[in-house]
Residue frames as qw, qx, qy, qz and C-alpha x, y, z in Angstrom:
[[0.016, 0.424, 0.382, 0.821, 2.67, -27.09, -6.56],
 [0.457, -0.720, -0.480, -0.206, 0.03, -27.02, -3.78],
 [0.606, -0.522, -0.227, 0.556, 2.66, -26.01, -1.21],
 [0.333, 0.082, 0.192, 0.920, 3.82, -23.21, -3.50],
 [0.202, -0.602, -0.448, -0.629, 0.26, -21.83, -3.78],
 [0.588, -0.696, -0.397, 0.116, -0.16, -22.00, 0.01],
 [0.571, -0.288, -0.061, 0.766, 3.13, -20.13, 0.42],
 [0.139, 0.312, 0.306, 0.889, 2.06, -17.40, -2.01],
 [0.391, -0.700, -0.458, -0.384, -1.27, -16.97, -0.23],
 [0.646, -0.588, -0.292, 0.388, 0.50, -16.77, 3.14],
 [0.450, -0.072, 0.075, 0.887, 2.95, -14.17, 1.81],
 [0.064, -0.510, -0.386, -0.766, 0.12, -12.06, 0.41],
 [0.535, -0.721, -0.427, -0.111, -1.73, -12.20, 3.74],
 [0.632, -0.446, -0.159, 0.613, 1.42, -11.21, 5.64],
 [0.306, 0.178, 0.216, 0.910, 2.11, -8.36, 3.22],
 [0.251, -0.650, -0.410, -0.588, -1.41, -6.99, 3.68],
 [0.634, -0.671, -0.352, 0.153, -1.17, -7.31, 7.45],
 [0.600, -0.236, -0.043, 0.763, 2.12, -5.41, 7.42],
 [0.172, 0.489, 0.307, 0.798, 0.57, -2.43, 5.62],
 [0.012, 0.133, 0.487, -0.863, -1.34, -1.36, 8.74],
 [0.517, 0.160, 0.073, -0.838, -5.08, -0.97, 9.12],
 [0.673, 0.209, 0.684, -0.187, -7.72, -3.37, 8.01],
 [0.162, -0.150, 0.679, 0.700, -7.14, -4.31, 4.35],
 [0.093, 0.529, 0.817, 0.212, -10.89, -4.55, 3.88],
 [0.037, -0.799, -0.342, 0.493, -11.46, -0.87, 4.84],
 [0.458, 0.527, 0.346, 0.627, -11.68, 1.79, 2.12],
 [0.167, -0.332, -0.154, 0.915, -10.79, 5.48, 2.51],
 [0.082, 0.630, 0.648, 0.421, -13.97, 7.33, 1.60],
 [0.033, 0.137, -0.160, 0.977, -14.76, 11.02, 2.00],
 [0.225, 0.406, 0.666, -0.584, -17.94, 12.14, 3.72],
 [0.402, 0.451, -0.195, -0.773, -19.00, 13.75, 0.43],
 [0.366, 0.167, -0.842, -0.361, -18.83, 10.36, -1.30],
 [0.052, -0.208, -0.928, 0.304, -20.67, 8.63, 1.56],
 [0.284, 0.465, 0.394, -0.740, -23.40, 11.29, 1.46],
 [0.428, 0.483, -0.305, -0.701, -23.69, 11.34, -2.33],
 [0.654, 0.235, -0.658, -0.291, -23.42, 7.61, -3.01],
 [0.482, -0.403, 0.616, -0.475, -24.41, 5.93, 0.25],
 [0.934, 0.098, 0.139, -0.313, -26.06, 2.87, -1.31],
 [0.727, 0.529, -0.427, 0.096, -22.81, 1.88, -3.04],
 [0.197, 0.478, -0.700, 0.492, -21.02, 1.69, 0.32],
 [0.761, -0.362, 0.125, -0.524, -23.79, 0.03, 2.35],
 [0.985, -0.171, 0.034, -0.003, -22.25, -2.83, 4.33],
 [0.683, 0.509, -0.278, 0.444, -18.66, -1.72, 3.64],
 [0.633, -0.569, -0.143, 0.506, -15.86, -1.08, 6.09],
 [0.359, 0.802, 0.094, 0.468, -14.74, 2.53, 5.65],
 [0.498, -0.373, -0.197, 0.758, -12.29, 5.09, 6.97],
 [0.149, 0.774, 0.309, 0.533, -13.33, 8.75, 6.86],
 [0.408, -0.223, -0.376, 0.801, -12.71, 11.98, 8.73],
 [0.100, -0.680, -0.309, -0.657, -14.43, 15.13, 9.91],
 [0.083, -0.308, 0.471, -0.823, -15.61, 17.02, 13.00],
 [0.246, -0.351, -0.893, 0.137, -17.77, 15.36, 15.66],
 [0.301, -0.248, 0.018, -0.921, -21.10, 17.10, 16.36],
 [0.108, -0.281, -0.933, 0.195, -24.19, 16.14, 18.37],
 [0.395, -0.389, -0.215, -0.804, -27.79, 16.97, 19.12],
 [0.196, -0.183, 0.747, -0.608, -29.47, 16.43, 22.51],
 [0.533, 0.252, 0.634, -0.500, -33.11, 15.56, 21.70],
 [0.960, -0.278, 0.045, 0.008, -33.05, 12.85, 20.57],
 [0.397, -0.724, 0.498, 0.264, -29.42, 12.28, 21.44],
 [0.894, 0.345, 0.195, 0.207, -27.28, 11.47, 18.43],
 [0.342, -0.683, 0.392, 0.512, -23.71, 12.07, 17.25],
 [0.780, 0.583, 0.199, 0.116, -22.37, 12.51, 13.76],
 [0.509, -0.341, 0.319, 0.723, -19.24, 13.42, 11.86],
 [0.447, 0.841, 0.300, -0.058, -19.36, 16.21, 9.29],
 [0.591, 0.094, 0.207, 0.774, -17.12, 18.00, 6.80],
 [0.080, -0.302, -0.044, 0.949, -17.00, 21.69, 5.86],
 [0.292, -0.073, -0.526, -0.795, -19.83, 21.16, 3.33],
 [0.572, -0.125, 0.432, -0.686, -22.06, 19.64, 6.05],
 [0.733, 0.102, -0.627, -0.244, -21.94, 16.11, 4.62],
 [0.456, -0.460, 0.554, -0.524, -22.83, 13.95, 7.61],
 [0.672, -0.016, -0.734, -0.098, -22.77, 10.37, 8.86],
 [0.670, -0.611, 0.118, -0.405, -24.24, 9.34, 12.22],
 [0.340, 0.444, -0.781, 0.277, -21.84, 7.54, 14.60],
 [0.853, -0.416, -0.025, -0.314, -22.40, 4.61, 16.99],
 [0.409, -0.654, -0.625, 0.124, -21.93, 3.75, 19.78],
 [0.071, -0.924, -0.085, -0.366, -22.53, 7.14, 21.38],
 [0.647, -0.742, 0.132, 0.116, -20.34, 6.49, 24.42],
 [0.795, -0.021, 0.263, 0.547, -17.36, 5.75, 22.13],
 [0.390, 0.531, 0.252, 0.709, -17.60, 9.06, 20.24],
 [0.289, -0.905, -0.299, -0.083, -18.92, 11.43, 22.96],
 [0.589, -0.613, 0.048, 0.525, -15.44, 12.26, 24.35],
 [0.475, 0.030, 0.416, 0.774, -14.44, 13.62, 20.91],
 [0.164, 0.853, 0.494, -0.028, -17.24, 16.19, 20.60],
 [0.067, 0.975, -0.053, -0.203, -16.02, 19.23, 18.63],
 [0.413, -0.564, 0.601, 0.388, -12.77, 17.53, 17.59],
 [0.622, 0.551, -0.424, -0.361, -11.52, 16.66, 14.12],
 [0.655, -0.289, 0.692, -0.091, -11.22, 12.87, 13.95],
 [0.435, 0.311, -0.750, -0.389, -10.47, 9.96, 11.66],
 [0.703, -0.106, 0.530, -0.462, -12.89, 7.07, 12.17],
 [0.293, 0.220, -0.871, -0.328, -13.03, 3.51, 10.95],
 [0.453, 0.073, 0.746, -0.483, -15.96, 1.14, 11.05],
 [0.232, 0.317, 0.886, 0.248, -18.90, -0.54, 9.38],
 [0.221, 0.162, -0.102, -0.956, -21.02, 1.77, 7.20],
 [0.184, 0.423, 0.887, 0.015, -24.73, 1.19, 6.70],
 [0.203, 0.092, -0.153, -0.963, -27.39, 3.04, 4.75],
 [0.091, 0.481, 0.870, 0.058, -31.15, 2.76, 4.71],
 [0.049, -0.508, -0.340, -0.790, -33.78, 5.18, 3.53],
 [0.551, -0.705, -0.408, -0.181, -35.50, 4.94, 6.93],
 [0.683, -0.642, -0.093, 0.335, -32.46, 5.39, 9.20],
 [0.180, 0.957, -0.220, -0.056, -30.04, 7.27, 6.95],
 [0.645, 0.508, -0.485, 0.301, -26.25, 6.97, 6.93],
 [0.660, -0.698, 0.217, -0.171, -24.59, 5.41, 9.98],
 [0.542, 0.504, -0.627, 0.243, -21.14, 4.19, 10.95],
 [0.849, -0.525, -0.034, -0.045, -20.57, 1.68, 13.74],
 [0.078, 0.869, -0.472, 0.129, -17.12, 2.53, 15.08],
 [0.936, -0.043, -0.230, 0.264, -14.13, 0.26, 15.40],
 [0.608, -0.222, -0.129, 0.752, -11.61, 3.06, 15.99],
 [0.049, 0.978, 0.176, 0.104, -11.36, 6.82, 16.50],
 [0.661, -0.079, -0.031, 0.745, -8.20, 8.91, 16.11],
 [0.039, -0.916, -0.164, 0.364, -7.94, 12.61, 16.95],
 [0.642, 0.451, 0.203, 0.586, -6.42, 14.69, 14.15],
 [0.285, -0.405, -0.071, 0.866, -4.52, 17.96, 14.37],
 [0.344, 0.759, 0.225, -0.504, -6.14, 20.96, 12.71],
 [0.174, 0.673, -0.514, -0.502, -3.57, 20.75, 9.89],
 [0.370, -0.082, 0.914, 0.146, -4.15, 17.05, 9.08]]
């Protein structure tokens, strides 16, 4: 019986790995992250939008057409995508002092029609 349980757990892990992406990441829109940030604090998320920045102080963010925004880190990882529509994955954090931020694990450029 114990071997059967181990086999089932292994099969479930392999099935999740075969689906692509991190099974712990959730697809979340920027509108949801902006409107319900506390519920996603500490979560791994996937979201998309256009990369924007501001010079003083230097910071980068991703935004949607309704101007829902999440700041992106590290800056050197996102800077090459300035002005592009992207899909990002990473660790989301929220605090009342620092706002909404996403520490990037991956960035993918999207076509305008995606």
